C-alpha positions, 0 to 999 in steps of 0.5 A: 482495454487499458491501453488503447492502441489507435493513432487517434487517441494519442492522449489516451494512450500517453495516460494510460502508459502515464499510469502504468509508469506511475503506479510501477515506481510507487511499488518500490516506493514502498519498500522505504516505508515498509523497511521503516515501520519493520524497524519502528521501536516505539510503536510506529507512533509516527504512522497514522493508521487511520490513513494506511487504513484508508489507503487499503480500503481504498485499494480494495475499492480500485480492485474489485472495480477493476475486476468487476466494472472495467474488467481491466487486467492491468488495472486489477494486477496494479490495484493488487500490488497497491493493495500488497503494499499498503496492507503490509506497511498497515499490518506491521504498523499495527503489529509494533503498535501492540508489541510496543503497548504489550512491552510498555505493561511489563516491568523494565527488566523483562522488557527489554529481554 
């Protein structure tokens, strides 16, 4: 199980709580990135789709690992939330990139509408 409630393992309890706290706060840190990418007008060129895409794959792998190997609900929920955060940033960046490429192909007067 995820939270070991035993006096024999105080270090494991501390590590489990540290994992929970850092990952709960990580959820909040996705929001500024999501808003920044959403507002991008330059195709979100400063966002690395390779990096964010690899994080999506990593979180998906962690989710499957948590479900099938660990069978640990808190781990699965944390992995799922991180997967959703990474997927949001990646999908919005991909959308902005495609929109930017589309707009660049249009004549300037049409692209500004």
